[in-house]
C-alpha positions as CSV (number, residue, x, y, z in Angstrom):
1,M,-27.4,-8.2,-14.1
2,Q,-30.7,-8.5,-12.2
3,N,-31.5,-5.5,-10.0
4,P,-33.0,-6.9,-6.7
5,L,-34.9,-3.6,-6.2
6,K,-36.3,-3.4,-9.7
7,N,-39.9,-4.0,-8.6
8,D,-39.5,-2.1,-5.4
9,P,-41.9,0.9,-5.5
10,W,-39.3,2.9,-3.5
11,Q,-36.5,2.3,-6.0
12,T,-36.8,5.8,-7.6
13,Q,-38.5,7.6,-4.8
14,S,-36.7,9.5,-2.1
15,T,-37.6,8.9,1.4
16,E,-37.9,12.3,3.0
17,G,-34.6,13.3,4.6
18,I,-32.8,10.2,3.4
19,P,-30.2,10.7,0.6
20,T,-29.9,8.2,-2.2
21,L,-26.9,5.9,-2.6
22,T,-25.4,8.3,-5.2
23,Q,-25.8,11.3,-3.0
24,A,-24.3,9.6,0.1
25,R,-21.5,8.1,-2.0
26,E,-20.5,11.7,-3.1
27,F,-20.5,12.8,0.6
28,F,-18.3,9.8,1.5
29,I,-15.8,10.5,-1.3
30,Q,-15.7,14.2,-0.5
31,N,-14.9,13.4,3.1
32,A,-12.2,11.0,2.0
33,R,-10.6,13.7,-0.1
34,V,-10.7,16.2,2.8
35,H,-8.9,13.7,5.0
36,G,-6.1,13.2,2.4
37,R,-6.9,9.8,1.1
38,S,-4.6,8.9,-1.8
39,R,-5.6,8.9,-5.5
40,Q,-5.3,5.1,-5.5
41,T,-7.7,4.8,-2.5
42,L,-10.2,7.1,-4.2
43,K,-10.0,5.0,-7.4
44,L,-10.7,1.9,-5.3
45,Y,-13.8,3.6,-3.7
46,Q,-15.0,4.5,-7.2
47,W,-14.6,1.0,-8.4
48,V,-16.5,-0.5,-5.5
49,F,-19.4,2.0,-5.8
50,D,-19.6,1.6,-9.6
51,N,-20.0,-2.1,-9.3
52,F,-22.5,-1.8,-6.4
53,S,-24.6,0.8,-8.2
54,K,-24.9,-1.5,-11.2
55,Y,-26.4,-4.1,-8.9
56,V,-28.8,-2.0,-6.8
57,G,-29.4,1.2,-8.9
58,D,-29.8,4.4,-6.9
59,P,-32.3,3.7,-4.0
60,P,-32.7,5.8,-0.9
61,L,-29.9,4.8,1.5
62,D,-32.3,3.2,4.1
63,R,-33.5,0.7,1.5
64,L,-30.1,-1.0,1.6
65,N,-30.5,-3.8,4.2
66,A,-28.3,-6.7,5.4
67,I,-30.1,-9.2,3.2
68,L,-29.5,-7.2,0.1
69,L,-25.9,-6.6,1.0
70,R,-25.3,-10.3,1.7
71,Q,-26.8,-11.1,-1.7
72,Y,-24.5,-8.6,-3.4
73,L,-21.4,-10.0,-1.8
74,L,-22.5,-13.5,-2.8
75,S,-23.1,-12.3,-6.3
76,L,-19.4,-11.2,-6.5
77,V,-18.3,-14.7,-5.4
78,D,-20.7,-16.3,-8.0
79,R,-19.3,-14.1,-10.7
80,G,-15.7,-15.2,-10.0
81,F,-14.4,-12.2,-8.1
82,K,-11.2,-13.0,-6.2
83,P,-11.6,-13.3,-2.4
84,T,-9.3,-10.3,-2.0
85,S,-11.7,-8.2,-4.2
86,V,-14.7,-9.4,-2.2
87,G,-13.0,-8.6,1.1
88,M,-12.0,-5.2,-0.2
89,T,-15.6,-4.5,-1.3
90,Y,-16.8,-5.5,2.2
91,R,-14.4,-3.1,3.9
92,V,-15.2,-0.2,1.7
93,L,-19.0,-0.7,2.1
94,H,-18.6,-1.2,5.9
95,A,-16.5,2.1,6.1
96,F,-19.2,3.8,4.0
97,F,-22.1,2.9,6.3
98,V,-20.0,3.7,9.4
99,F,-19.6,7.2,7.9
100,A,-23.3,7.4,6.9
101,V,-24.4,6.6,10.5
102,R,-21.9,9.0,12.0
103,E,-23.1,11.8,9.7
104,Q,-26.8,10.9,10.4
105,L,-27.5,10.1,6.8
106,V,-29.1,6.8,7.9
107,A,-30.2,5.3,11.2
108,G,-28.2,2.1,11.3
109,N,-25.3,0.2,9.7
110,P,-26.7,-2.8,7.8
111,M,-23.1,-4.2,7.5
112,K,-22.6,-4.6,11.3
113,D,-24.1,-8.1,11.4
114,I,-22.4,-9.4,8.2
115,P,-19.2,-11.2,9.1
116,T,-16.0,-10.2,7.3
117,P,-15.4,-12.5,4.3
118,K,-12.5,-14.9,4.9
119,V,-9.5,-14.3,2.8
120,A,-6.5,-16.7,2.6
121,K,-3.5,-15.2,4.4
122,L,-0.8,-15.0,1.8
123,F,2.8,-14.4,2.6
124,P,4.3,-11.2,1.1
125,F,6.5,-11.3,-2.0
126,T,10.1,-11.6,-1.1
127,L,13.6,-12.3,-2.6
128,D,16.5,-14.2,-1.1
129,E,19.7,-12.4,-0.4
130,S,21.4,-13.8,-3.6
131,Q,18.6,-12.4,-5.7
132,V,18.9,-9.0,-4.0
133,T,22.6,-9.0,-4.6
134,A,22.0,-9.9,-8.3
135,L,19.6,-7.0,-8.5
136,L,22.1,-4.5,-7.1
137,R,24.8,-5.8,-9.5
138,A,22.4,-5.4,-12.4
139,C,22.1,-1.6,-11.7
140,S,25.0,0.0,-13.5
141,R,26.5,3.3,-12.2
142,Q,28.4,4.5,-15.2
143,T,26.3,7.5,-16.1
144,K,24.7,10.3,-14.1
145,Y,21.2,8.8,-14.5
146,E,22.3,5.3,-13.7
147,V,23.6,6.7,-10.4
148,R,20.2,8.2,-9.9
149,N,18.5,4.8,-10.6
150,Y,20.9,3.0,-8.2
151,A,20.1,5.6,-5.4
152,M,16.4,5.0,-6.0
153,L,16.8,1.2,-5.9
154,L,18.7,1.5,-2.6
155,L,16.0,3.7,-1.0
156,F,13.3,1.2,-2.0
157,L,15.3,-1.7,-0.6
158,D,16.8,0.0,2.5
159,C,13.8,2.1,3.6
160,G,10.8,0.4,2.1
161,L,9.5,3.6,0.4
162,R,6.2,3.6,-1.4
163,L,6.5,4.7,-5.0
164,N,4.6,8.0,-4.4
165,E,6.8,8.7,-1.4
166,L,9.9,8.5,-3.6
167,V,8.7,10.6,-6.5
168,T,7.3,13.3,-4.2
169,A,10.4,13.5,-1.9
170,K,12.0,17.0,-2.1
171,L,15.7,18.0,-1.8
172,T,14.8,19.8,1.4
173,D,13.4,16.6,2.9
174,V,16.9,15.0,2.9
175,S,19.4,15.2,5.7
176,L,22.6,13.5,4.7
177,V,24.1,14.3,8.1
178,Q,21.4,12.5,9.9
179,R,21.0,10.0,7.1
180,S,17.2,10.7,7.2
181,L,14.4,11.6,4.8
182,K,11.1,13.1,5.5
183,V,8.5,11.3,3.4
184,H,5.0,12.4,2.6
185,G,3.1,9.1,3.3
186,K,-0.2,7.6,2.6
187,G,-3.2,9.5,3.9
188,A,-1.2,12.8,4.0
189,K,0.9,11.4,7.0
190,D,4.5,12.6,7.0
191,R,7.1,10.5,8.8
192,I,10.9,10.4,9.1
193,I,12.7,7.4,7.7
194,F,16.4,6.6,8.1
195,M,19.0,5.2,5.6
196,G,21.9,3.0,6.1
197,A,25.4,4.2,5.2
198,K,25.4,2.6,1.7
199,A,22.0,4.2,0.8
200,A,23.1,7.6,2.1
201,K,26.3,7.4,0.1
202,A,24.3,6.6,-3.1
203,V,21.9,9.5,-2.4
204,R,24.9,11.9,-1.8
205,Q,26.5,10.9,-5.1
206,W,23.2,11.5,-6.9
207,V,22.6,14.9,-5.3
208,E,26.2,16.0,-6.2
209,L,25.6,15.0,-9.9
210,R,22.0,16.3,-9.9
211,G,23.0,19.9,-9.3
212,F,20.8,22.8,-8.5
213,R,20.2,24.6,-11.8
214,A,17.6,27.3,-12.3
215,G,14.4,25.7,-13.5
216,Y,15.0,22.3,-11.9
217,A,12.1,20.9,-9.9
218,D,12.5,20.8,-6.1
219,T,12.1,17.0,-6.0
220,L,15.0,14.8,-5.0
221,F,14.8,12.8,-8.2
222,I,14.4,14.4,-11.6
223,T,14.4,13.7,-15.3
224,R,17.2,14.8,-17.7
225,S,15.3,18.0,-18.3
226,G,14.9,18.7,-14.6
227,E,11.3,17.8,-14.2
228,P,9.9,15.5,-11.4
229,L,9.9,11.8,-12.2
230,K,6.6,10.3,-13.1
231,A,5.6,7.2,-11.2
232,R,5.2,5.2,-14.4
233,F,8.8,6.0,-15.4
234,V,10.1,4.7,-12.1
235,Q,8.1,1.6,-12.4
236,D,9.7,0.9,-15.8
237,I,13.2,1.5,-14.4
238,V,12.6,-1.0,-11.6
239,A,11.1,-3.6,-14.0
240,K,14.1,-3.3,-16.4
241,I,16.6,-3.7,-13.5
242,G,14.7,-6.8,-12.3
243,K,14.8,-8.3,-15.8
244,R,18.5,-7.6,-16.2
245,S,19.2,-9.4,-12.9
246,G,17.5,-12.6,-14.1
247,L,14.3,-12.4,-12.1
248,K,11.5,-14.5,-13.6
249,V,8.8,-12.2,-12.2
250,K,8.1,-8.5,-13.1
251,L,9.6,-6.4,-10.4
252,S,7.9,-3.3,-9.1
253,P,8.5,-0.7,-6.4
254,H,5.7,-2.3,-4.3
255,K,7.4,-5.7,-4.5
256,L,10.7,-4.0,-3.4
257,R,8.8,-2.6,-0.3
258,H,7.8,-6.2,0.6
259,V,11.4,-7.3,0.1
260,S,12.7,-4.5,2.3
261,A,10.3,-5.3,5.1
262,A,11.1,-9.0,5.0
263,L,14.9,-8.4,5.1
264,A,14.5,-5.9,8.0
265,V,12.7,-8.6,10.0
266,K,15.3,-11.2,9.1
267,N,18.0,-8.8,10.4
268,G,16.3,-8.3,13.7
269,M,13.8,-5.5,13.4
270,D,10.7,-5.9,15.6
271,A,7.1,-5.5,14.4
272,F,6.4,-2.2,16.2
273,T,9.5,-0.5,14.8
274,L,8.7,-1.9,11.4
275,Q,5.2,-0.4,11.6
276,R,6.5,3.0,12.5
277,L,9.3,3.2,9.9
278,Y,7.2,1.8,7.1
279,G,4.2,3.9,7.8
280,W,1.5,1.3,8.5
281,E,-1.6,2.2,10.5
282,N,-1.6,-1.0,12.5
283,V,0.9,-3.5,13.7
284,Q,-1.0,-6.4,12.1
285,T,0.4,-5.5,8.7
286,A,4.0,-5.6,10.1
287,M,3.2,-9.0,11.7
288,R,2.7,-10.5,8.2
289,Y,6.5,-10.1,7.7
290,V,7.3,-11.5,11.1
291,N,5.2,-14.6,10.3
292,A,6.7,-14.9,6.8
293,A,10.2,-15.1,8.5
294,A,9.4,-18.6,9.9
295,P,12.6,-20.2,8.6
296,Q,14.7,-17.5,10.3
297,L,12.6,-17.9,13.5
298,R,13.2,-21.7,13.4
299,E,17.0,-21.2,13.0
300,A,17.0,-18.6,15.9
301,H,15.1,-21.0,18.1
302,A,17.4,-23.9,17.2
303,K,20.4,-21.7,18.4
304,A,18.6,-20.5,21.6
305,S,16.4,-23.4,22.6
306,P,16.1,-23.1,26.4
307,V,15.7,-26.9,27.0
308,D,18.4,-27.9,24.6
309,R,20.7,-25.4,26.4
310,L,19.8,-26.7,29.8
311,L,20.2,-30.4,28.8
312,E,23.2,-30.0,26.6
313,G,25.4,-33.1,26.9
314,A,22.6,-35.0,28.8
């Protein structure tokens, strides 16, 4: 890959007082860790910077201008990167330069005049009600650990939990009286979510079977030996239940979160409540599910059309 700064005499020289890309990137990632960014977010940052560094090397930060950054984004398109990957790269680099300006590592943000790459708006993954019913029927409850798996499935579907929120939930976070669960969300942000009666009943059955033996982990869901469940293990459980139900796509906890949000909107939940319960930073994310519910909105309008009501029988 051609380095656009290869023949630049400043490529390996430090401008006095200006950190190199590598130095500034370390400051940025350290700051992200301090502010509780998830492991997955940190891995994303690492991926973006690794690709970017292969393209530009390690110049002083003030050598990275808008022309170079546009060229880099275009190179990603030319190399066949998906629009979502190009868009994610743009957002990470934009956040990086905002941080660099705020921390006075560089005078200006070269990303500010580069428009956000357009990404096609895709509707979230969802299942219809018959598929969700088949999913629940495919989850047997004959053994202690099948009861556990059923309770996890209901929490994913009823509350839209993230995978990490489920595996880190502690027994002390559960209130079966209030039918609530305190979850430790993305970006170290705790929130309270609520369960329906069916999900609360399933969790109660699991807690009673789980027991409180000495040496057991304090997490709500545990393995046969009493250790906390690994995220990979839960992913495998969900995928197997999906396969048994007859789904043609591989099911995951993240897909169940999409399904949960779509069903909540269909059943009348507004975007602002959805945002708060599902732990999103902005309401635009919740609006994706409102927009995806177009068939239900069409049906609702057909039933409540103001003009049709006024002119009924005319």
